[in-house]
C-alpha positions in Angstrom: 127.8 94.8 110.9 126.1 97.9 112.4 128.3 100.8 113.2 127.9 103.5 115.8 129.8 106.8 116.3 130.7 107.8 119.8 131.5 111.5 120.2 132.9 111.9 123.8 136.1 113.3 125.2 136.4 110.6 127.8 138.8 108.3 126.1 138.5 105.5 128.7 134.7 105.5 128.3 135.0 105.4 124.5 137.3 102.3 124.7 134.9 100.6 127.1 131.9 101.3 124.8 133.8 100.0 121.9 134.7 96.7 123.6 131.2 96.3 124.9 129.3 96.8 121.7 131.7 94.6 119.8 130.3 91.6 121.7 127.0 92.3 120.0 128.6 92.6 116.5 128.4 96.4 116.6 131.4 98.4 115.5 132.0 101.6 117.4 134.1 104.5 116.0 135.2 107.1 118.4 136.1 110.8 118.3 136.6 113.3 121.0 135.4 116.6 119.5 132.0 117.6 118.1 133.5 119.1 114.9 135.5 115.9 114.2 132.3 113.9 114.7 130.4 116.0 112.2 133.1 115.5 109.6 133.0 111.7 110.2 129.2 111.7 109.7 129.6 113.3 106.3 131.8 110.6 105.0 130.6 107.4 106.8 127.4 105.6 107.4 126.3 104.9 110.9 123.1 103.5 112.5 123.5 105.5 115.8 125.4 108.4 117.4 126.4 108.5 121.1 126.9 112.2 122.0 128.2 113.6 125.3 126.9 117.1 126.2 130.1 118.3 128.0 132.9 118.6 125.5 135.6 121.2 124.9 134.9 123.6 122.1 131.9 122.5 120.1 129.6 121.0 122.8 127.0 118.3 122.5 124.1 120.7 122.0 125.8 122.5 119.0 126.9 119.2 117.6 123.3 117.9 117.8 121.9 121.0 116.1 124.1 120.4 113.2 123.4 116.7 113.0 119.7 117.4 112.8 120.2 119.8 109.9 121.5 116.9 107.8 120.4 113.6 109.3 117.6 111.8 111.1 120.0 109.2 112.6 119.1 108.2 116.2 121.1 110.2 118.8 121.6 109.1 122.4 123.1 111.8 124.6 125.0 111.6 127.8 124.3 114.1 130.5 125.5 114.7 134.0 123.6 113.2 136.9 120.5 115.3 138.0 121.1 117.7 135.1 117.4 118.1 134.1 118.1 121.2 132.0 120.4 119.3 129.7 118.1 116.4 129.4 115.1 118.6 128.3 117.2 120.7 126.0 118.7 117.6 124.3 115.3 116.1 123.8 113.8 119.3 122.5 116.7 119.7 120.0 116.2 116.2 118.5 117.9 113.6 120.7 116.1 110.3 120.8 117.2 109.2 124.2 119.6 110.1 127.0 121.5 108.5 129.8 123.0 110.1 132.9 126.6 109.4 134.0 127.6 107.2 135.5 125.5 104.3 134.1 125.6 100.5 133.8 127.1 99.3 130.6 124.4 96.6 130.2 121.7 99.2 130.2 123.6 101.3 127.6 124.1 98.3 125.4 120.3 97.5 125.6 119.4 101.0 124.6 121.9 101.0 121.7 120.4 97.8 120.4 116.8 99.1 120.7 117.6 102.4 118.9 119.5 100.6 116.1 116.6 98.1 115.7 114.0 100.9 115.4 116.1 102.7 112.9 117.1 99.8 110.6 114.3 97.4 111.0 110.9 99.1 110.8 108.7 96.0 110.6 105.4 96.1 108.9 103.0 93.6 107.3 103.5 93.1 103.6 99.8 93.7 103.0 99.8 97.0 104.9 99.3 100.2 103.0 102.6 102.0 102.3 101.1 105.4 102.9 98.5 106.8 105.4 96.4 109.8 104.5 94.8 112.2 107.0 93.4 115.4 105.5 96.4 117.1 104.3 98.9 114.7 106.1 100.5 111.8 104.2 102.7 109.5 106.2 105.0 107.3 104.1 105.9 104.0 105.9 108.7 103.2 103.5 110.7 106.3 103.8 109.6 107.1 107.3 108.6 110.6 106.4 105.5 112.7 106.1 104.1 115.3 103.7 101.9 118.4 104.4 101.3 121.6 102.6 104.6 122.7 104.3 106.7 120.0 102.3 108.0 116.6 102.9 110.1 115.8 106.0 112.0 112.9 107.2 111.7 112.2 111.0 114.1 110.9 113.6 113.0 107.5 114.9 111.2 108.4 118.1 109.3 111.2 116.3 108.1 108.9 113.5 107.3 105.9 115.8 105.2 108.2 118.0 103.4 109.8 115.1 102.7 106.4 113.5 101.5 104.9 116.7 99.0 107.7 117.3 97.8 107.7 113.7 97.2 104.0 113.6 95.1 104.4 116.8 93.1 107.3 115.4 90.4 108.5 117.7 91.6 106.5 120.6 92.8 108.2 123.6 96.4 106.9 124.3 97.7 107.3 127.8 101.3 108.4 128.3 102.1 105.0 129.6 100.8 103.4 126.5 102.8 105.7 124.2 106.0 105.3 126.2 105.9 101.6 126.5 105.2 101.3 122.8 107.6 103.9 121.3 110.4 103.6 123.8 109.9 99.8 124.4 110.6 100.2 128.1 108.5 100.2 131.3 106.9 103.6 132.0 108.7 105.4 134.9 106.5 108.5 135.2 109.0 110.8 133.5 106.9 112.6 130.8 109.7 114.8 129.6 110.6 112.4 126.8 107.0 112.1 125.4 106.3 116.0 125.8 109.6 116.8 124.1 108.8 114.6 121.1 105.2 115.8 120.8 106.4 119.4 120.8 108.9 118.8 118.0 106.3 116.9 115.9 103.8 119.7 116.2 106.3 122.3 115.1 106.7 120.3 112.0 103.3 119.0 111.4 101.0 121.8 112.4 100.2 125.2 110.8 99.4 126.3 114.4 101.3 124.2 116.9 99.4 125.9 119.8 96.1 124.7 118.3 97.1 121.2 116.9 95.0 119.6 114.2 96.4 116.2 114.3 97.9 115.1 117.7 95.6 116.6 120.4 96.2 116.8 124.1 93.7 115.0 126.4 94.3 116.9 129.7 95.4 114.7 132.6 95.4 111.5 130.4 97.5 111.6 127.3 97.0 112.2 123.6 94.7 111.4 120.7 95.1 111.5 117.0 92.2 113.6 115.7 89.3 111.3 114.5 88.0 114.0 112.3 91.0 114.1 109.9 
């Protein structure tokens, strides 16, 4: 059974989430403080974390920063309605997805299932190469990590999926819609903040000079292209 960790001080919402995901054979463990959640993450195995931004004491942003120092587990953040700042900050700090309160439980469940599936079941053809090599960049499909002269780094699900999608389409211009629908698995809704945040985080890890990227290049007004010369 898959297990998720819900870190939210809204006890009624936590109970509702626990009841909802159990119908899909997903076990939810809940806690109401960021520090408690971090302790649970050290001693238990989960496939997803749901994290609220607004919590007493150690808020969601600080909790996310600590999670990303130790783990690449998918993180879905809850933000207040129309709080664009929190959405962007969360995505830039390593969140994989976000939802605004209030929300429909069916949509939350769909996103939970999608994130868990991407994290635990990275499907690839048995005859496919286990590593991809691009002039100083090695992408390992088994460990979902990459290696450059800066070292070896594991990536959160969205970052790895986006990198792999672009790399496998080397030289082709991929529109933002194509990237979003492939990596997020949802219809494109013309909200580019998700894509831009993931690209920004990737470049900081991949590139010697993120402002002049060697691998994932911007095609102004269209999307991105993985450099065909590497």
